[in-house]
C-alpha angles and dihedrals in degrees: 000000000000116000091216107123138173106280091209105056093172095059093088116017112218103225093189089072091055089045093050093049091042094050090050093051092043089058091048089051088051090056092050090051090062094234095122090056091057090054091064096044110136089247088066095054113136094016130116089243090058092049090052090044092056089056087055092060130068119262110256091242123313121041139038132271126178090255090061087067098058097084093044088049090054094046090048098048091049086058092048091057094047099081089051096049095041094046089054089053094048092045091056090053105265112152123231089251091055093049089045090055089049091050092046093049090049092050093050091050091048090051092049093048092046091051094043091056090062090056097051098065099052092033094233140085111278132162119230128134108184102107122101096259094053092045092046091054088067101038093047095053095045092048090050093051093059102029093103092055120098114280092246090058092047089052093047092049092049091053091046088057090052092046093048091051091049093050092049091054093045100045104031104126105189106128112251092023101058098097103097098198102030120104115256092356100083139090093268091057091048089050091053091051091049093045103041107009095244143059120260116244118262094025092279116149133209091221088075086089090076102056093035090056080085089070092057092044091050087048090055090052091048088050089053089052091052091048091047118105091238119125114267093250092060092048091052094045093048094051094041095049091047088050094050090049088052091053093048094048096041097047089041089056093049094085090069101017106043119221103250120167094188093067098021098235117201092256090053093049093049096044093047091045088054091053090049092056094045092048092050093046091052092046092050092048095048098041108029101027104031089034098229091154106141097076090043094066091062090065097031090063089066092046093055091070102030097145094049097047092044092052093041093054094040094053098052102280091126090053091050090052090046091055090051095049100039101081092047096046091046090053094048097043100029093119091063129075124275094260092054091049090049092050091049091049095049091048088051092051089049091051092048091053089051088048091055090054090049091050090054092045093053090051092045093240110153118172114207140160 
């Protein structure tokens, strides 16, 4: 692919990027509201709602649900936006050193915020680095460092990261951590013990930041495609074909490298990367080519303040909204059973969090690092 891009990235705003980021954040807000948990309540067993609800939860270990794609979506769309933001900086005369300092500062702040969130819940200092902010602090900086290289070198580097991760898991020989695809007995778990002195809950591992850097790098390349002066059809075809290849390769690998989100196996990274590319190509076609833009704004509003709403929900904002809404929802839906009341309350909390984003959007308040 040619690296020739539109030198004026602000001339035509690509709304599908805002939509993609907003949809991802909207779903995260939905999880924080508690609504997805009500969908898999035992009372819902055997229903269509329960089937959808299971897709909105992580797979226990091996396999892939829709919810397993949300973090890759977020890592990916951050990468997509990078060529636009960095090109604006370079066009106004910022040197590479200046943009590097900006990227480094942002990465350090993301790492700090990601770490701090783990301390708020237990009320004490703890060291875990598996949430999206901590992971993004690594993937963002690495993607920035190579984003001016030729696309073929960016691709090669991304696959080398995936390969290196796979080899470490397969050939790590420390007793008790030499089972590559077994929870808490793999290289990633050993790395967590060495880094923090304890295992992360749920068998998640901090080392995931290394293989999933590929998602952010592929996002950068997708952003370059969108900035390219190609015709829209060629952009869509390029991303869609790359995504389909990712699905074929990733699912093809899964018979000998299982798809495991918790430790981001190579098959998982490639499959989820394929879904990212397909989702972006469809979004771009619907919103920026076919001009279906009205519905996109509903989601884009959330994506314009992603850091704020993530931190707000993660630090108890959803519980605060729940306390506000509970007496009114209980009064309105008191004649129904407890599950119905809970579903109504969680939907209300979800709506209120969207409303906060809308309030900030209308007042042009955008909180960024």
